[in-house]
C-alpha positions in Angstrom: 1.0 11.9 -20.7 -1.2 9.2 -19.1 -3.9 7.3 -20.9 -6.7 8.6 -18.4 -5.7 12.2 -19.1 -5.7 11.7 -23.0 -9.1 10.0 -22.8 -10.6 12.9 -20.8 -9.1 15.4 -23.5 -10.6 13.2 -26.2 -14.0 13.4 -24.5 -13.9 17.1 -24.4 -13.2 17.3 -28.2 -15.6 14.4 -29.3 -18.6 14.6 -27.2 -20.7 12.0 -29.3 -20.1 9.4 -32.1 -21.6 11.9 -34.5 -18.7 14.4 -33.8 -16.3 11.6 -34.9 -18.3 10.7 -37.9 -18.4 14.4 -39.1 -14.6 14.7 -38.8 -14.1 11.4 -40.9 -16.7 12.7 -43.5 -14.8 16.1 -43.8 -11.4 14.1 -44.2 -13.0 12.0 -47.0 -14.3 15.1 -48.8 -11.0 16.9 -48.5 -8.5 14.1 -49.2 -10.5 11.4 -51.0 -10.7 7.7 -50.4 -7.5 6.9 -51.9 -5.3 9.5 -50.3 -6.3 8.8 -46.6 -4.4 5.5 -46.4 -1.3 7.1 -47.6 -1.6 9.9 -45.2 -2.3 7.4 -42.2 0.8 5.4 -43.3 3.0 8.5 -43.5 1.7 9.5 -40.0 2.5 6.1 -38.6 6.1 6.0 -40.1 6.6 9.5 -38.8 5.5 8.4 -35.3 7.6 5.3 -35.3 10.8 7.3 -36.3 10.0 9.8 -33.6 9.9 7.1 -31.0 12.9 5.5 -32.0 14.7 8.8 -32.1 13.5 9.6 -28.5 14.8 6.0 -27.4 18.1 6.7 -29.0 18.5 10.1 -27.0 17.6 8.2 -23.7 19.9 5.2 -24.2 23.5 6.2 -23.4 26.1 4.7 -25.9 27.8 1.6 -24.9 31.1 2.2 -23.1 34.0 1.2 -25.3 37.7 1.0 -24.5 38.8 4.4 -23.8 42.1 5.5 -25.6 44.3 7.9 -23.8 44.4 11.4 -25.1 47.4 12.2 -27.5 50.5 13.4 -25.8 51.0 17.1 -25.6 53.8 18.3 -28.1 57.1 19.1 -26.4 58.5 22.5 -26.9 61.8 22.5 -28.8 64.1 25.6 -28.8 63.9 27.8 -32.0 67.0 27.8 -33.9 68.1 30.7 -35.9 69.9 30.0 -39.2 73.2 32.0 -39.6 73.9 33.8 -42.9 
């Protein structure tokens, strides 16, 4: 998502600075002043882990020396034991 598109979406949700203040006030009431930094820290770590996981998916693993597949087993004739 491009920044301009994200910016327009944010403008639709928050029309004025009072809207942002209202959301912050509600968050303070619900979670309290001590809990919000912990929540933001956890959110930041989650985003960081998500981004690193996405990078790992798109980066192909380094090519290593390929080993040949194991040789196929050779067929041996079955022997019957005589009694």
